[in-house]
C-alpha positions in Angstrom: -75.9 7.6 12.4 -76.5 6.7 8.8 -74.3 8.3 6.2 -77.3 9.5 4.3 -77.7 12.4 6.6 -74.9 14.0 8.5 -75.6 16.6 11.2 -72.8 19.1 12.0 -72.6 19.3 15.8 -70.5 22.5 15.6 -73.2 24.2 13.5 -76.7 23.5 15.0 -79.3 23.1 12.4 -77.0 22.3 9.5 -77.8 19.0 7.8 -76.3 17.4 4.7 -78.7 15.4 2.6 -77.0 13.1 0.2 -78.7 9.9 -0.9 -80.8 7.1 0.6 -79.0 4.7 3.0 -79.8 1.8 0.7 -77.5 3.4 -2.0 -74.5 2.8 0.3 -75.5 -0.9 0.8 -75.9 -1.6 -2.9 -72.9 0.4 -4.2 -70.7 -1.4 -6.6 -67.1 -0.7 -7.6 -68.4 1.9 -10.0 -67.9 5.4 -8.7 -70.9 7.8 -9.2 -71.2 11.5 -8.7 -74.3 12.4 -6.7 -75.7 15.9 -6.6 -76.0 16.9 -2.9 -77.7 19.6 -1.1 -76.6 21.0 2.3 -79.4 22.7 4.2 -77.6 25.6 6.0 -80.5 27.5 7.6 -81.8 30.0 5.1 -79.6 28.7 2.3 -79.3 25.5 0.4 -75.7 24.8 -0.7 -75.0 22.6 -3.7 -72.3 20.0 -3.9 -71.1 16.7 -5.4 -70.6 13.5 -3.4 -68.5 10.7 -4.8 -67.8 7.6 -2.7 -65.7 4.7 -4.1 -66.6 1.2 -3.0 -65.3 0.3 0.4 -64.3 3.9 1.2 -62.5 4.4 4.4 -64.2 7.8 5.0 -65.3 11.0 3.3 -63.3 14.3 2.9 -65.4 17.4 2.7 -64.2 20.3 0.6 -65.9 23.6 1.5 -65.3 26.1 -1.4 -65.3 29.8 -0.9 -63.0 32.8 -1.5 -63.6 32.7 -5.3 -63.3 28.9 -5.7 -66.0 26.4 -6.3 -66.7 22.7 -6.8 -66.1 23.3 -10.5 -62.4 24.2 -9.9 -60.1 21.9 -11.9 -57.5 21.9 -9.1 -60.0 21.0 -6.5 -61.4 18.2 -8.7 -57.9 16.9 -9.3 -57.1 16.7 -5.6 -60.5 15.0 -5.0 -59.8 12.4 -7.6 -56.4 11.6 -6.0 -58.3 11.1 -2.7 -60.9 8.8 -4.3 -58.1 6.8 -6.0 -56.7 6.3 -2.4 -60.0 5.0 -1.2 -61.6 8.1 0.3 -65.0 9.5 -0.7 -65.2 13.2 -1.4 -67.9 15.9 -0.9 -67.2 19.1 -2.8 -69.6 21.9 -2.0 -69.8 25.6 -2.4 -70.2 28.0 0.5 -72.1 30.5 -1.6 -75.5 30.0 -3.2 -75.8 30.4 -6.9 -77.2 33.9 -6.6 -74.5 34.9 -4.1 -71.9 33.5 -6.4 -73.2 35.6 -9.3 -73.0 38.7 -7.2 -69.6 37.8 -5.8 -68.1 37.2 -9.3 -68.7 40.9 -10.0 -68.4 42.6 -6.6 -66.2 40.1 -4.6 -68.3 41.1 -1.6 -69.0 37.6 -0.2 -65.8 35.7 -0.7 -64.2 37.0 2.5 -67.5 37.5 4.5 -66.5 35.2 7.3 -69.9 35.5 9.2 -71.8 34.5 6.0 -69.4 31.7 5.1 -69.3 30.1 8.6 
């Protein structure tokens, strides 16, 4: 399976669209942040993908419970992983509109059926 699309076998219908397969083949030592979209049924979740050259794998960060891909702590951990030769995918479990509502009401951050 090409890394450009990853299907989650535990969640039928979920696909992660990242970038064209040729981008992996032509990647240089320069690390680049790629805006990513995860198609999760009725929702499109936004994220950032960064893969260093010759990465051994990719670690996915799923942000919920009041956190997001913008968190300084999560980005610091992701940077350490990239420095160790792993790619990172930081994505939010809430859509932008859900996040706006949750920032006021906190109604979605522990909504396990919605987040899973």
